[in-house]
C-alpha positions in Angstrom: 5.3 -5.6 -41.3 8.7 -6.6 -38.7 8.2 -3.0 -37.3 4.8 -3.5 -36.4 5.2 -7.0 -34.8 8.1 -5.9 -33.0 5.9 -2.7 -31.3 2.9 -4.9 -30.8 4.8 -7.3 -28.6 6.4 -4.2 -26.8 3.4 -2.9 -25.9 2.6 -6.2 -24.5 5.6 -6.8 -22.5 5.3 -3.4 -20.9 1.6 -2.8 -19.8 1.2 -4.8 -17.7 3.5 -2.3 -15.5 1.8 0.9 -17.1 -1.4 0.3 -15.6 -0.8 -0.9 -12.3 1.8 -2.4 -10.0 1.6 -4.4 -6.6 4.5 -5.0 -3.8 5.3 -6.5 -0.8 7.0 -4.5 2.0 8.9 -6.1 4.6 9.8 -6.2 8.3 8.3 -2.5 8.9 7.4 -1.0 12.7 4.7 0.8 12.8 5.6 3.8 14.8 2.4 5.7 14.6 -1.5 4.7 14.1 -3.7 7.4 13.1 -7.4 6.7 12.9 -9.6 8.7 10.6 -13.7 8.8 11.1 -15.8 11.1 8.3 -13.7 13.4 6.8 -16.4 15.6 4.5 -16.9 13.1 2.2 -13.0 12.5 0.5 -11.1 9.8 0.3 -10.1 9.8 3.8 -13.2 8.7 5.4 -13.2 5.9 7.5 -9.6 4.8 7.1 -6.7 3.7 9.2 -3.1 5.1 8.9 0.0 3.3 9.5 3.2 5.2 10.0 6.4 3.8 10.6 9.8 4.4 11.6 11.7 4.4 8.7 10.6 5.3 5.0 9.0 3.1 2.8 11.5 2.3 -0.4 8.8 1.7 -3.0 10.0 0.1 -6.3 9.6 2.7 -9.0 6.7 0.8 -11.3 4.5 1.4 -8.4 2.1 4.9 -8.2 2.7 5.0 -4.5 4.3 7.8 -3.4 4.2 8.4 0.3 7.0 7.0 2.2 6.4 7.4 5.5 2.7 5.7 6.1 0.2 3.5 4.2 -3.7 3.2 5.2 -6.4 0.2 6.2 -10.1 0.8 4.7 -11.7 0.5 8.7 -14.3 -1.7 7.4 -11.5 -4.6 6.7 -11.8 -5.4 10.9 -9.5 -8.1 11.1 -6.9 -6.0 9.0 -7.3 -3.2 11.9 -6.9 -5.8 14.7 -3.8 -7.1 13.3 -2.1 -4.0 12.8 -3.0 -2.7 16.1 -1.7 -5.9 18.1 1.8 -5.1 16.1 1.9 -1.7 17.2 1.0 -2.5 21.0 3.3 -5.7 20.7 6.2 -3.5 19.3 6.0 -6.4 16.4 7.8 -5.9 12.8 4.9 -6.2 10.0 5.4 -7.4 6.6 2.4 -5.9 4.3 0.7 -6.1 0.7 -0.3 -3.1 -1.4 -1.6 -2.9 -5.0 -1.6 0.4 -6.7 -5.3 -0.4 -8.6 -7.0 0.2 -4.9 -7.4 3.6 -4.2 -4.3 5.8 -3.2 -5.3 8.6 -1.0 -2.5 11.2 -1.2 0.1 9.3 -2.3 -0.3 6.8 0.0 -1.8 2.9 -0.9 -4.1 0.9 0.7 -3.0 -2.7 2.6 -4.2 -5.2 0.9 -2.8 -8.3 3.3 -0.1 -7.5 6.6 1.5 -10.2 8.0 2.9 -9.9 12.0 6.1 -10.9 12.4 7.6 -12.6 15.6 
């Protein structure tokens, strides 16, 4: 009984990191923006890719693996506008990703971003 209780507690404690993770990445400079339209019905359809001047350092528990870009779903006009504004003005950004959102070739979707002064 004692071991069963310990096993259950360990499963509950570690289950959050097994299924999903989210993180905030700070002070990144956008190097390039790639716009993708209809891409033969794949997960790349209608996305805006943000490429960075330095690699993204992901925490170990997140399923994002691409270290040079993230993406924004094109339907989120406010995020797209903020990304273009940061790029054209040379400002850095902080962004949030959650790996429960679709992952495209290891690249995570941005949930929100801050344009830094």
